[in-house]
C-alpha positions in Angstrom: 16.7 14.1 -1.1 15.2 13.4 -4.3 17.1 15.1 -6.3 20.2 12.6 -4.6 17.7 10.0 -5.9 18.0 10.9 -9.7 21.6 11.6 -9.4 22.0 7.9 -8.2 19.6 6.3 -11.0 21.2 8.3 -13.7 24.5 7.2 -12.7 23.7 3.8 -11.8 21.1 3.0 -14.4 21.6 -0.9 -15.4 22.3 -1.7 -11.3 18.7 -0.1 -10.8 17.5 -2.1 -14.4 19.0 -4.7 -13.6 17.4 -4.6 -10.0 13.9 -4.5 -11.5 14.7 -7.0 -13.7 15.2 -9.7 -11.3 12.0 -8.5 -9.5 10.3 -9.3 -12.7 11.1 -12.4 -13.1 10.9 -13.5 -10.3 7.3 -11.8 -9.4 6.2 -14.0 -12.7 7.6 -17.4 -11.8 7.7 -17.3 -8.2 5.1 -15.0 -7.3 2.1 -16.8 -9.2 2.4 -19.2 -7.2 0.4 -17.4 -4.5 -2.7 -18.5 -6.4 -1.7 -22.2 -4.5 -2.1 -20.5 -0.7 -5.2 -18.7 -1.1 -7.6 -19.3 1.0 -11.4 -19.5 1.1 -13.2 -16.1 2.4 -15.9 -17.5 4.4 -15.8 -15.4 7.7 -14.1 -12.6 9.7 -12.6 -12.9 13.2 -14.2 -14.4 16.4 -18.0 -14.8 14.8 -20.1 -17.1 15.8 -20.1 -18.6 12.5 -16.5 -19.3 12.2 -16.7 -20.6 15.9 -19.4 -22.9 14.3 -17.4 -23.9 11.2 -14.3 -24.7 13.1 -16.2 -27.2 15.1 -17.7 -29.2 12.5 -14.6 -29.1 10.8 -13.0 -31.0 13.5 -15.8 -33.5 13.5 -17.5 -33.3 10.3 -15.0 -36.0 8.1 -18.1 -37.0 5.9 -19.4 -33.9 4.2 -18.8 -34.3 0.5 -17.0 -31.6 -1.1 -17.5 -32.8 -4.8 -20.9 -33.2 -5.9 -21.1 -34.8 -9.0 -24.7 -35.6 -11.1 -25.4 -37.9 -13.2 -28.3 -36.8 -15.5 -30.1 -38.0 -18.6 -30.2 -42.2 -17.9 -32.4 -43.9 -16.1 -31.4 -44.5 -12.4 -32.4 -48.3 -12.6 -30.7 -49.6 -15.6 -28.3 -52.0 -14.8 -25.6 -50.3 -17.1 -25.8 -47.5 -15.9 -25.3 -48.9 -12.3 -22.6 -50.9 -12.8 -21.0 -48.0 -14.3 -21.6 -46.0 -11.7 -20.7 -48.0 -9.0 -17.0 -49.4 -11.1 -16.5 -45.6 -11.0 -17.0 -44.8 -7.5 -15.0 -48.3 -6.6 -12.3 -46.3 -9.0 -12.4 -43.3 -7.1 -12.4 -44.8 -3.1 -8.8 -46.2 -4.9 -7.5 -42.8 -4.9 -5.4 -41.8 -1.5 -6.4 -38.9 -1.2 -10.7 -39.6 -0.8 -11.7 -40.5 2.1 -15.4 -41.6 1.5 -17.5 -41.9 -1.9 -21.5 -42.4 -1.7 -23.3 -43.2 -5.0 -27.8 -44.1 -5.3 -27.3 -47.6 -4.8 -25.6 -48.0 -1.8 -28.2 -48.7 1.3 -29.7 -45.3 3.0 -29.1 -43.5 0.1 -32.2 -43.0 -1.1 -31.7 -38.9 -1.1 -29.0 -39.1 -3.8 -31.4 -40.6 -6.1 -33.8 -38.5 -8.2 -37.6 -38.3 -8.0 -37.9 -38.3 -11.8 -36.1 -41.6 -11.8 -33.1 -40.7 -14.6 -30.9 -38.2 -12.3 -29.1 -39.3 -9.6 -26.1 -38.1 -7.5 -22.5 -39.0 -6.4 -20.6 -37.3 -3.7 -17.2 -37.3 -2.7 -15.5 -36.5 0.6 -12.0 -35.3 -0.1 -9.3 -35.3 2.7 -8.6 -31.6 4.1 -5.2 -29.7 2.6 -3.7 -26.8 3.4 -2.2 -26.7 -0.2 -4.5 -25.4 -2.3 -3.0 -26.2 -5.6 -3.1 -30.2 -4.5 -6.9 -30.2 -3.9 -7.6 -28.0 -7.6 -5.0 -31.1 -9.0 -7.8 -33.5 -6.7 -10.9 -32.4 -8.3 -9.3 -31.8 -11.9 -8.6 -35.9 -11.3 -12.2 -37.1 -10.1 -13.3 -34.7 -12.8 -11.3 -36.8 -15.4 -12.5 -39.8 -13.8 -16.5 -39.1 -14.0 -16.3 -37.4 -16.8 -17.4 -39.9 -19.9 -17.9 -43.0 -17.2 -21.7 -43.6 -17.6 -22.8 -44.3 -20.8 -25.3 -42.4 -22.0 -25.8 -39.9 -19.4 -24.5 -36.3 -18.3 -21.6 -36.1 -15.6 -21.5 -32.7 -13.8 -19.0 -32.2 -11.5 -19.7 -29.2 -8.2 -19.8 -28.9 -5.0 -17.9 -26.6 -2.8 -14.4 -27.9 -3.6 -14.8 -27.9 -7.5 -16.7 -24.3 -7.0 -13.3 -23.5 -4.7 -11.1 -25.0 -7.5 -13.1 -23.0 -10.3 -13.1 -19.8 -8.3 -9.2 -19.6 -7.9 -8.2 -20.8 -11.6 -10.6 -17.8 -12.9 -9.1 -15.8 -10.4 -5.4 -16.5 -12.2 -7.0 -16.4 -15.2 -8.6 -13.6 -14.9 -5.4 -11.5 -13.7 -3.8 -12.5 -17.0 -6.2 -11.8 -19.1 -6.9 -8.4 -17.7 -3.3 -7.7 -18.2 -3.4 -8.9 -21.8 -6.4 -7.1 -22.8 -5.4 -3.7 -21.0 -1.4 -3.6 -21.4 -1.8 -3.4 -25.7 -5.0 -1.1 -25.2 -3.0 1.3 -22.5 -0.1 1.2 -24.9 -1.8 2.4 -27.7 -2.7 5.3 -25.7 0.1 6.1 -24.3 1.3 6.2 -28.3 -1.3 9.3 -28.2 -0.7 10.5 -25.4 3.2 10.9 -26.1 3.3 10.6 -29.5 6.6 8.5 -28.8 7.0 4.4 -29.0 9.8 5.2 -25.8 8.2 7.5 -24.0 4.7 5.4 -23.8 6.8 1.5 -23.2 7.9 3.4 -20.0 4.9 3.0 -18.1 3.5 -0.4 -19.0 7.3 -1.3 -18.1 6.0 0.5 -14.6 2.7 -1.7 -14.4 5.0 -4.8 -15.1 7.2 -4.8 -12.1 4.6 -3.4 -9.8 2.6 -6.1 -10.2 5.2 -9.2 -10.4 6.3 -7.1 -6.6 2.5 -7.6 -5.9 2.4 -10.9 -6.3 5.5 -11.6 -4.1 4.4 -9.6 -1.3 1.2 -11.4 -1.3 3.2 -14.7 -1.3 4.5 -13.6 2.0 1.6 -12.3 3.0 0.4 -15.8 2.7 2.4 -16.9 5.3 1.2 -15.0 8.0 -2.5 -14.0 7.1 -5.6 -15.7 5.0 -5.5 -14.1 1.6 -8.7 -14.6 -0.3 -8.7 -15.3 -3.8 -9.9 -12.3 -5.6 -7.4 -9.9 -3.2 -4.5 -10.7 -5.8 -6.3 -9.6 -8.5 -7.4 -6.5 -6.3 -3.9 -5.6 -5.5 -2.2 -6.3 -8.4 -5.4 -4.6 -10.5 -4.8 -1.4 -8.0 -1.1 -1.8 -8.5 -1.3 -1.4 -12.4 -3.9 1.3 -12.7 -1.4 3.1 -9.7 1.9 2.5 -11.9 1.1 4.0 -14.9 -0.4 7.1 -13.3 3.0 7.5 -11.6 4.9 6.5 -14.7 2.8 9.0 -16.5 3.8 11.8 -14.2 7.3 10.9 -13.9 7.8 10.9 -17.7 5.3 14.2 -18.1 7.7 15.6 -16.4 11.2 14.6 -18.0 9.8 16.0 -21.4 8.9 19.7 -19.8 12.4 19.7 -17.9 13.7 18.8 -21.4 12.7 21.9 -22.9 14.6 23.3 -20.1 18.4 22.3 -20.5 20.1 19.7 -22.7 22.1 17.5 -19.9 20.5 14.4 -19.5 21.3 14.0 -16.0 20.5 16.9 -14.7 17.1 16.8 -16.4 16.6 13.9 -14.8 18.0 14.9 -11.4 15.2 18.2 -11.5 12.4 15.3 -12.9 12.7 13.3 -10.0 13.1 16.7 -7.9 10.0 17.7 -8.4 8.2 14.9 -9.8 8.8 12.5 -7.0 7.5 14.8 -4.0 4.3 14.8 -6.1 4.1 11.0 -6.4 5.5 10.1 -3.0 2.9 12.7 -1.6 0.0 10.3 -4.0 1.2 7.2 -2.3 0.8 9.0 1.2 -2.8 9.6 0.6 -3.7 6.5 -1.2 -2.0 4.5 1.8 -4.1 6.7 3.9 -7.2 5.2 2.1 -5.9 1.6 2.7 -5.1 2.2 6.3 -9.0 1.8 6.9 -8.7 -2.0 5.8 -7.2 -2.6 8.8 -9.7 -1.3 11.4 -11.8 -4.5 10.3 -12.0 -7.6 11.9 -11.2 -9.5 9.1 -8.0 -11.3 7.9 -9.2 -10.9 4.0 -9.4 -7.1 4.3 -6.4 -7.3 6.6 -4.3 -8.4 4.6 -5.8 -6.8 1.1 -4.8 -3.8 3.0 -1.1 -4.6 3.8 -1.2 -5.9 -0.1 -2.1 -2.9 -0.9 0.1 -0.9 0.6 3.0 -2.9 0.3 2.1 -2.6 -3.6 1.6 1.2 -3.7 5.5 0.9 -2.0 6.3 -0.3 -4.9 4.8 1.9 -7.6 6.4 4.4 -6.1 9.5 2.8 -5.7 9.1 2.1 -9.1 8.0 5.6 -10.4 11.1 6.9 -8.2 13.7 4.4 -9.5 13.3 2.4 -12.4 11.4 5.1 -14.4 14.4 7.5 -14.0 17.0 4.6 -15.4 15.4 4.1 -18.4 15.0 8.3 -18.5 18.5 7.9 -18.8 18.9 5.3 -20.6 16.4 6.3 -23.2 16.2 10.2 -22.1 18.0 11.2 -25.9 15.5 10.5 -27.7 12.7 10.8 -26.1 11.4 14.3 -27.2 10.9 17.6 -25.4 7.6 19.5 -24.9 7.7 23.0 -23.1 4.8 23.3 -21.8 2.1 25.9 -23.0 0.1 28.6 -22.0 -3.0 28.8 -19.7 -5.3 31.6 -20.7 -7.4 30.0 -23.1 -6.8 26.0 -23.1 -10.1 23.7 -22.8 -9.9 23.5 -19.0 -9.6 26.7 -18.7 -12.7 27.6 -20.8 -14.2 25.0 -19.1 -12.9 26.3 -15.6 -14.7 29.6 -16.6 -17.9 27.8 -17.5 -18.7 26.4 -14.1 -17.7 30.1 -12.3 -19.9 31.8 -14.6 -22.9 30.4 -13.1 -21.2 28.5 -10.0 -24.5 27.9 -7.8 -26.4 26.4 -10.5 -23.3 24.2 -12.0 -22.6 22.8 -8.5 -26.4 22.1 -7.3 -27.1 20.2 -11.1 -23.5 18.4 -10.7 -24.8 17.5 -7.2 -28.1 16.7 -8.7 -27.0 14.2 -11.0 -24.7 12.8 -8.5 -27.7 11.9 -6.0 -29.4 10.9 -8.1 -26.9 8.3 -9.5 -26.2 6.8 -6.3 -30.4 6.7 -5.4 -29.9 2.5 -6.5 -27.9 2.0 -3.6 -30.6 2.4 -1.2 -31.6 -1.1 -2.4 -28.6 -3.2 -1.5 -28.6 -6.8 -1.7 -25.2 -8.7 -0.6 -24.1 -12.1 -1.1 -21.0 -13.5 0.4 -18.5 -15.6 -2.3 -20.8 -18.2 -3.4 -21.0 -20.5 -7.0 -23.0 -18.0 -8.2 -20.2 -15.8 -8.7 -19.2 -17.8 -11.1 -20.6 -18.1 -15.0 -23.4 -19.9 -16.0 -20.3 -21.9 -18.7 -18.3 -23.8 -16.1 -19.2 -26.8 -15.0 -19.4 -26.2 -11.0 -21.8 -23.4 -11.5 -23.8 -25.6 -13.9 -23.7 -29.0 -11.4 -24.4 -26.7 -8.3 -27.5 -24.9 -9.3 -28.9 -28.0 -11.0 -28.3 -30.1 -7.8 -29.8 -27.0 -6.0 -33.2 -27.4 -8.0 -33.3 -31.0 -8.1 -31.7 -32.1 -5.0 -32.6 -29.5 -2.4 -30.7 -29.7 0.8 -27.6 -31.5 -0.8 -26.4 -27.8 -1.8 -24.2 -25.8 0.9 -27.9 -24.1 1.9 -28.6 -25.3 5.1 -28.4 -23.5 7.6 -26.5 -25.0 10.2 -26.3 -25.6 14.1 -23.4 -27.3 16.2 -25.2 -28.5 19.3 -23.6 -28.9 22.7 -25.1 -31.8 22.7 -25.5 -35.7 21.6 -28.1 -35.7 18.7 -29.5 -38.8 21.5 -30.2 -36.7 23.8 -33.7 -36.0 24.3 -33.6 -32.3 24.1 -31.8 -32.0 20.9 -34.8 -34.0 19.6 -37.5 -31.7 21.0 -35.2 -28.5 19.6 -35.5 -30.2 16.0 -39.5 -30.8 16.9 -39.8 -27.2 17.0 -37.2 -26.1 14.1 -39.6 -28.3 11.7 -42.4 -25.9 13.2 -40.7 -22.6 11.8 -41.6 -20.5 9.1 -39.5 -20.7 5.8 -38.2 -24.3 7.0 -38.2 -27.2 4.6 -36.3 -30.0 6.1 -34.4 -30.9 9.3 -31.9 -33.5 9.9 -29.3 -34.1 12.6 -26.2 -36.3 13.1 -23.6 -37.5 15.8 -20.2 -35.4 15.5 -18.1 -36.0 18.5 -18.3 -36.6 22.3 -21.0 -34.3 23.4 -21.8 -32.2 19.8 -24.5 -33.0 17.1 -24.7 -31.7 13.4 -28.2 -30.0 13.5 -28.9 -28.9 9.4 -32.0 -27.0 9.0 -33.1 -26.3 5.3 -34.7 -22.9 4.6 -36.7 -21.7 1.9 -35.7 -19.9 -1.0 -31.6 -19.2 -1.7 -28.7 -20.5 0.4 -28.3 -17.0 1.5 -31.7 -15.1 0.9 -34.2 -13.5 3.1 -35.5 -16.5 4.2 -32.4 -18.2 4.9 -31.0 -14.7 7.0 -34.3 -15.0 9.0 -34.4 -18.4 9.6 -29.9 -17.3 11.1 -31.5 -14.4 13.6 -34.2 -16.5 14.6 -32.3 -19.5 15.0 -29.7 -17.3 17.6 -32.9 -15.2 19.2 -34.7 -18.4 20.7 -32.0 -20.5 21.8 -32.4 -24.3 23.2 -31.4 -25.4 26.4 -28.2 -26.5 25.3 -25.5 -24.4 23.8 -25.4 -23.4 20.2 -23.2 -22.2 17.3 -25.1 -21.1 14.3 -23.3 -21.2 10.9 -23.0 -22.2 7.4 -23.7 -19.6 4.0 -26.1 -17.3 5.6 -24.3 -17.3 8.7 -21.3 -16.5 7.1 -23.3 -13.6 4.9 -24.9 -12.4 8.5 -21.8 -12.1 10.8 -19.9 -10.6 8.2 -22.2 -7.8 7.4 -22.7 -7.1 10.9 -18.8 -7.3 11.2 -18.5 -4.3 9.0 -21.3 -2.6 10.3 -19.8 -2.4 13.4 -15.9 -1.5 12.3 -16.9 1.3 9.2 -17.7 4.0 11.0 -13.7 3.4 13.0 -12.3 3.3 9.5 -14.8 5.8 7.8 -13.1 8.0 10.7 -9.8 7.1 10.5 -9.3 8.2 6.6 -11.5 10.9 6.5 -8.8 12.3 9.4 -5.7 10.9 7.7 -6.7 12.8 4.9 -8.1 15.5 6.2 -4.4 16.1 7.7 -2.7 15.5 4.7 -4.5 17.9 2.3 -4.0 20.8 5.5 -0.2 20.4 5.3 -0.6 20.6 1.6 -2.8 23.2 1.6 -3.1 25.1 5.1 -6.8 24.8 4.7 -9.4 24.0 6.9 -11.9 24.3 4.4 -10.5 22.6 1.6 -10.0 19.2 3.0 -13.6 19.2 4.3 -15.2 20.2 0.7 -12.5 17.3 -0.8 -14.3 14.5 1.5 -17.5 15.1 0.9 -17.0 16.0 -3.0 -15.3 12.1 -2.9 -18.6 10.4 -0.8 -20.7 12.3 -3.1 -19.2 10.3 -5.8 -18.5 7.1 -4.1 -22.4 7.4 -3.2 -22.7 7.9 -7.5 -20.4 4.3 -7.8 -22.2 2.3 -5.8 -25.6 3.6 -7.4 -24.1 2.3 -10.3 -22.8 -0.6 -9.3 -26.1 -2.0 -7.8 -27.9 -1.0 -10.9 -25.6 -2.7 -13.3 -24.8 -5.8 -11.2 -27.6 -5.9 -9.1 -30.5 -5.1 -11.3 -28.6 -6.7 -13.8 -28.8 -3.8 -16.3 -25.9 -4.1 -19.0 -25.3 -8.3 -17.9 -25.2 -9.2 -22.4 -22.6 -6.2 -22.8 -20.6 -7.1 -19.6 -21.0 -11.4 -19.6 -22.7 -11.9 -16.7 -25.7 -13.2 -15.4 -27.2 -11.1 -12.5 -29.2 -12.8 -9.6 -30.4 -9.8 -7.2 -27.0 -8.9 -5.0 -23.8 -8.1 -4.9 -20.5 -8.9 -4.1 -20.2 -7.7 0.0 -16.5 -7.4 -0.1 -16.9 -5.0 -3.0 -18.4 -2.1 -1.6 -15.7 -2.6 1.3 -12.5 -2.4 -1.1 -14.0 -0.1 -3.3 -14.5 2.3 -0.9 -10.9 2.6 0.0 -9.1 2.3 -3.3 -11.3 4.5 -5.0 -10.9 7.0 -2.3 -7.2 6.7 -2.8 -7.6 7.0 -6.5 -10.2 9.8 -6.2 -7.6 12.0 -3.5 -4.7 11.3 -6.0 -6.5 13.9 -8.4 -7.2 16.0 -6.1 -4.1 16.2 -5.0 -2.8 17.5 -9.0 -5.3 19.4 -9.1 -4.7 21.5 -5.5 -1.2 21.6 -6.3 -1.2 23.7 -9.4 -4.5 26.0 -7.4 -2.3 26.4 -4.9 0.9 27.1 -6.2 -0.9 29.7 -8.6 -2.6 31.3 -5.3 1.0 31.8 -3.7 2.3 33.5 -6.6 -0.3 36.7 -6.2 -3.4 35.0 -8.2 -7.0 35.7 -7.0 -9.0 32.2 -6.1 -11.0 32.4 -9.7 -7.7 32.9 -11.7 -5.8 30.5 -9.7 -8.8 28.0 -10.9 -8.3 29.0 -13.7 -4.8 28.2 -13.9 -4.3 25.2 -12.0 -7.6 23.5 -13.9 -5.4 24.0 -17.1 -2.1 23.2 -16.1 -3.7 20.2 -14.6 -6.4 18.9 -16.4 -4.3 17.5 -19.5 -2.4 15.7 -17.0 -5.5 14.2 -14.7 -7.4 13.4 -18.3 -4.8 11.1 -19.4 -4.1 9.2 -16.3 -7.6 9.0 -15.5 -8.2 7.6 -19.2 -5.3 5.1 -18.8 -6.4 3.9 -15.4 -10.3 3.4 -16.5 -8.9 1.1 -19.7 -6.1 -1.3 -16.8 -9.2 -1.5 -14.7 -11.7 -2.3 -17.5 -9.3 -5.1 -18.9 -10.4 -6.9 -15.4 -14.0 -6.3 -16.5 -13.7 -9.0 -19.2 -13.2 -11.5 -16.6 -14.7 -14.7 -15.8 -15.2 -13.7 -11.8 -18.5 -11.5 -11.0 -16.6 -10.5 -7.9 -13.5 -9.3 -9.7 -15.6 -8.1 -13.1 -18.1 -6.3 -10.1 -14.8 -4.1 -8.9 -13.4 -3.3 -12.4 -16.5 -1.6 -13.6 -16.9 -0.3 -10.1 -13.5 1.5 -10.3 -13.8 2.1 -13.2 -16.7 4.2 -12.9 -15.5 5.9 -9.6 -12.6 7.2 -12.1 -14.3 8.5 -15.0 -17.2 9.9 -12.1 -14.2 11.9 -10.2 -12.3 13.1 -13.1 -15.2 14.4 -14.7 -18.1 16.1 -13.1 -16.0 16.1 -10.2 -12.7 17.8 -10.6 -13.9 19.5 -13.3 -17.0 20.9 -12.9 -17.7 20.4 -9.3 -14.1 21.8 -7.9 -14.1 25.1 -9.6 -18.1 25.7 -8.8 -17.3 25.2 -5.5 -14.2 27.0 -5.2 -15.4 30.3 -7.0 -18.7 30.3 -4.6 -16.2 30.3 -1.6 -13.7 32.9 -2.8 -11.3 33.9 -0.1 -12.8 31.6 2.0 -11.1 28.4 0.8 -8.2 29.4 2.2 -9.4 30.0 5.5 -7.9 28.5 8.9 -7.8 29.5 12.3 -5.0 31.3 13.1 -3.3 28.8 15.2 -3.7 26.1 12.5 -1.9 28.8 10.4 1.2 28.9 12.5 1.1 24.7 12.4 1.2 24.8 8.8 4.0 26.9 8.7 6.1 25.3 11.0 5.1 21.2 9.4 3.1 21.7 6.5 4.2 20.4 2.9 5.8 23.1 0.7 8.0 22.7 -2.4 11.3 23.3 -2.9 12.5 26.1 -5.0 13.8 24.7 -8.4 17.6 25.8 -8.1 18.1 25.1 -12.2 16.3 28.1 -13.1 17.3 31.4 -13.6 16.3 33.7 -10.6 13.4 35.5 -11.3 12.4 32.7 -13.8 8.5 31.3 -13.3 8.4 28.2 -11.4 6.1 25.3 -13.2 6.1 22.8 -10.9 4.5 20.2 -12.4 1.9 17.7 -10.9 
């Protein structure tokens, strides 16, 4: 099959290239409109917080989405009062504005700051599913407010402004990440291949994969909710994976070219061998991403769908576009015959680990466990304004409003009560709530027939420990009428509970799928189990490093962020599945070479040396290039995307160095012949359905088969 694909792409190279060129144009023209169809990721499934929010949204039309801080001018100044009032009237005249409130209207004393020089202006914008329209509304309100009050600084924040800035920074981070990563990737590829055409092929593969990812996510928004960070995550992963697959295909082509002169035959054999490898790699990555489908969160499910589809695009580009470009440029790409395996750098590294395997394995494991210890003290947040840099207006405004006007931000825990506000039982409930610890204020308002809203302002951060304890207390001690507890802290509590409930099933699914795939490749039971254990250690070190950097604030200066004592809740889950997929990718590269050498008759120790030497350069080069792609996104503004980029970079670095170069050789040396053990009945299964390399019919009979992963 793969040889047939190679023949097709060689014969119809211009048609293949034209088709991918159309996809590239569509992706970066139509696909980018996905940013106008994203949704805010507040909660998951049928959680109580989601039920409460849905009831609240049906009735509450007075919740301001935009909160402007008028700072630095006397509130009682006639000139200031006149300017604010006139601006409020101009805003109220906008067709999409439902209500505008100022400190100068009766009953709005809470909008006046205690210092007499600060006030708030709130704007309620009519809800719309069109995110681009919402962003335009926020910008028009900003333009109207900026400079409208002489002698005062006006900062525009609030939930709508924060969401608009989150979507905008996600879009900017995506393109900035590519602008940073792609030139550096090109330079690195020039060093690896020492030729421009060979270097530019993976870049082109990466670009069409990102374009395809944008189109696929745009299609996904029609059926599921897609969060802002999903676009960056999927595009980031697609970029790294496409570079990985293209690198393997180009490397194999250069080796095949050293064996034959005809370009068509070379491409046929390139796709026939490397095509199987990248297909198997894609299977392992898809097996990992499928774990996201287990979670009761439409955003995670959309991320899984988008991620799996992007893997398939990267695979398709590797199998068709790269060979088609090789057919076009193959005559000018330098051949490179595979070198010896006896005295190379990675062979010496393997022998070093084999001299004292127990000591190397113990020391490496200790380092990984130590690096993972900060994760024991992890604290989570769930997508509030603090993911934005402090340089952005909405972040500054929301921070200042929270400091000077407690209760005006999205901080209060909200209780939707199944009784009217005038009901004596509701009044008794409100009185009881005022006596609870960590409660700073309680208010009640009528929502609709038979429903009211009780807002409970808690001490500390909106998603802090105090607010989460308050949510638990409100759900433990229910009143006589039905209640739904919602708000930021409730969303976080429910999201954590949902993840904790579904995580074991996700881990089990990923582990089983990975075990089966590795067993089909190796015919061993112990090798897959060992791979799962080592990946767990690697991921633990990654999570610990992430907490040490982003929660504790180390390296905040060089990385350009402000730590606030927690990390984004979604990041560890997404890093787990994506980093696990990449780790298994490199595991496949290494194990396939070791298994090949062992099948040729080498003893296990010699097979490990042979396999590491043959695959080490490819794994190291691929890891370096993927790290460059991920680090491009670490320069982003959105903290969640920055966490994602840094975490995946650390995961790849740890896996390609400590795990693949030290821990794998040491543990395989310790196990010796037991590496390949399997019960007799499983060996029979493997002989029947296992994945075996097809013979290379293009080589002379009796010639050694060197399969480049």
